[in-house]
C-alpha positions in Angstrom: 1.1 -23.9 -17.1 1.9 -20.4 -15.8 3.5 -20.4 -12.3 4.0 -17.8 -9.9 2.8 -16.4 -6.5 0.0 -13.9 -5.7 -0.7 -12.2 -2.5 -4.2 -11.4 -1.4 -4.7 -9.0 1.5 -8.1 -8.4 2.9 -9.5 -8.8 6.5 -12.8 -10.3 5.3 -12.4 -14.1 4.6 -15.5 -13.9 2.2 -13.7 -11.4 0.1 -10.4 -13.3 0.2 -12.2 -16.4 -1.0 -13.9 -14.5 -3.9 -10.4 -13.1 -4.9 -8.8 -16.4 -4.6 -11.5 -17.8 -7.0 -10.7 -15.2 -9.5 -7.0 -15.9 -9.5 -7.1 -19.6 -9.3 -9.7 -19.7 -12.2 -7.4 -17.5 -14.4 -4.0 -18.9 -13.3 -4.5 -22.4 -11.9 -0.8 -22.9 -11.5 -0.3 -19.9 -9.2 0.4 -20.2 -5.5 -1.8 -17.8 -3.4 -0.9 -16.3 -0.1 -3.5 -14.6 2.1 -3.2 -11.9 4.6 -5.6 -10.0 6.9 -3.4 -7.0 7.9 -0.6 -4.8 6.7 1.7 -6.5 9.3 0.8 -9.9 7.7 1.5 -8.7 4.2 4.9 -7.3 5.2 5.8 -10.7 6.9 4.8 -12.7 3.7 6.9 -10.4 1.5 9.9 -10.8 3.8 9.3 -14.7 3.5 8.8 -14.9 -0.3 10.1 -11.6 -1.8 8.7 -12.6 -5.3 5.2 -12.0 -6.3 3.6 -11.5 -9.7 0.6 -9.6 -8.2 -0.6 -8.1 -4.9 -4.3 -7.6 -4.3 -4.6 -5.1 -1.5 -7.6 -3.9 0.4 -7.4 -0.2 0.9 -8.8 -0.3 4.5 -6.9 -3.0 6.3 -7.3 -2.7 10.1 -3.8 -1.5 10.7 -3.6 0.8 7.7 -3.7 4.6 7.8 -5.2 5.8 4.6 -2.9 4.7 1.9 0.0 3.6 4.3 -0.6 -0.2 3.2 0.0 0.8 -0.4 3.0 2.9 0.3 4.6 0.1 2.5 4.0 -2.5 -0.1 5.5 -0.4 -2.9 8.5 0.3 -0.9 9.1 -3.5 -0.4 8.1 -4.7 -3.9 9.0 -1.7 -6.2 8.3 -3.5 -9.4 5.4 -5.8 -8.5 2.0 -4.6 -9.6 -0.5 -3.7 -6.8 -4.1 -3.6 -7.5 -6.3 -1.8 -4.9 -9.6 -3.6 -3.8 -12.2 -1.5 -2.1 -15.8 -0.7 -1.6 -14.7 2.9 -1.9 -14.3 3.6 -5.6 -15.0 7.5 -5.9 -12.7 9.3 -8.6 -10.6 11.1 -5.9 -9.6 7.8 -4.1 -8.8 6.2 -7.4 -6.8 9.1 -8.5 -4.9 9.1 -5.3 -4.1 5.4 -5.4 -3.0 5.8 -9.1 -0.5 8.7 -8.0 0.8 6.5 -5.2 1.8 3.7 -7.5 -1.2 1.3 -7.7 -1.4 -0.4 -11.0 -5.1 -0.9 -10.8 -8.2 -0.4 -8.8 -11.3 -2.6 -8.4 -14.5 -2.2 -6.7 -15.7 -5.2 -4.4 -19.0 -5.0 -6.2 -17.9 -5.4 -9.6 -18.3 -8.7 -11.6 -15.6 -11.4 -11.0 -14.9 -11.5 -14.7 -14.2 -7.6 -14.9 -11.8 -8.2 -11.9 -10.0 -10.8 -13.7 -9.5 -8.5 -16.7 -8.0 -5.8 -14.5 -5.8 -8.3 -12.7 -4.5 -9.5 -16.0 -3.8 -6.1 -17.2 -1.7 -5.2 -14.2 0.3 -8.4 -14.4 0.9 -7.4 -18.1 2.4 -4.1 -17.1 -0.7 -2.0 -18.0 -3.0 0.0 -15.8 -6.2 -1.5 -14.8 -8.7 1.1 -13.5 -12.4 0.6 -13.9 -13.2 3.9 -12.5 -11.9 7.0 -14.3 -10.2 8.6 -11.2 -9.2 11.8 -13.1 -6.6 13.6 -10.9 -7.9 17.2 -10.2 -7.5 20.0 -7.5 -4.9 21.1 -5.0 -5.3 18.0 -2.9 -4.1 15.7 -5.7 -1.1 18.1 -6.6 -0.3 18.0 -2.8 -0.3 14.3 -2.9 1.8 14.1 -5.9 4.5 16.5 -4.4 4.3 14.5 -1.0 4.9 11.2 -2.8 8.3 12.4 -4.2 9.3 13.1 -0.5 8.1 9.9 0.7 9.9 7.9 -2.1 13.2 9.4 -0.8 12.7 7.7 2.6 14.4 4.3 3.2 12.2 1.4 4.2 13.2 2.0 7.8 12.5 5.7 7.7 9.0 5.0 6.3 8.3 2.5 9.0 9.3 5.0 11.6 7.2 7.7 10.0 4.1 5.4 10.0 5.0 4.5 13.7 4.9 8.4 14.5 1.5 8.4 13.1 0.5 5.6 15.5 1.7 8.0 18.4 4.6 5.6 19.3 7.5 7.0 21.3 11.1 6.5 20.4 11.6 3.6 22.7 8.5 1.8 21.5 9.8 2.2 17.9 13.3 0.9 18.8 11.8 -2.1 20.6 9.5 -2.8 17.6 12.4 -2.5 15.1 15.1 -4.1 17.2 17.4 -1.1 16.9 18.6 1.5 19.4 17.0 4.7 20.4 19.9 6.6 18.9 19.3 4.9 15.5 15.7 5.9 15.8 16.8 9.6 16.5 19.2 9.6 13.6 16.4 8.3 11.3 14.1 11.0 12.6 16.7 13.6 11.8 16.9 12.3 8.2 13.0 12.1 8.0 12.6 15.7 9.1 15.1 16.9 6.6 13.5 15.0 3.7 10.0 16.2 4.6 11.2 19.7 5.3 9.9 19.7 8.8 11.4 20.4 12.2 9.8 17.9 14.6 7.7 14.8 14.9 4.4 16.6 15.0 5.1 18.5 11.8 6.3 15.2 10.1 2.9 13.6 10.9 1.0 16.7 9.7 2.9 16.7 6.6 2.3 13.1 5.8 -1.5 13.4 6.7 -2.6 13.3 3.1 -1.2 9.9 2.7 -2.4 8.7 6.1 -6.0 9.9 6.3 -8.6 7.3 5.4 -10.6 8.3 2.1 -14.1 9.7 2.8 
C-alpha cells in the first residue's frame, strides 16, 4: 500500500470532500490534510513539510491572484501543486503553468479525469486538461516577473505580499516577529531585486501576480 501525505486547500467543504474522495479512492494509504486558506496551508506545511501532492484552490479568501501558488512553491519547491478552480480559461491556465503549477483542473470536470491529472502530477508529469497556450505580452511579463520573484527569500516574499495587503512596517514586523529594522532591510533587498525604488512601485511591479484572474 502506498503511503504519503496530500494537502487539499479549498474554502468550500463540499469541494474539499470531493477532492478527498478522489485522493482516497486512488491512494487509500495516504494521509490527507485539509485547509481553507493560504494561512492554513502555510501552517500545515510548517508542521509536516513533506507532501507528495498539494491541491490548491486558485481563489482562496486570503489569496491575491496567484499568491497562494507562489507561496506554496516557495515553501515546497519540489512538491507538485495542482491548481483547482472554476476559472479555466487558457490565459489563467497558462499563467499557472508559468508560475510553477504541475497541473490545473476545473471543479466541473469528472472525478476520474481529476484522478488522472493528480496521478500524472505525482509522477512528475504535467497535468493540464485545458490547453493554456502562453501568448501575448502579458504572459511574457509574467514570465520575466517570475524570475525576479524567485530571487526573493521566503521572508522577502512574505513581506511583498504584506505590502499588497497595505500593511505598515510595524504590522509586518509584529506578524513576522522581527524588528522594524529587519523589515526595512528586507524592503531594500526587495526593491533592488524588483528594480524599483519604493513600496508603491514594488506592489505595482508585482501586480500581474497578485491580480485575480478575470
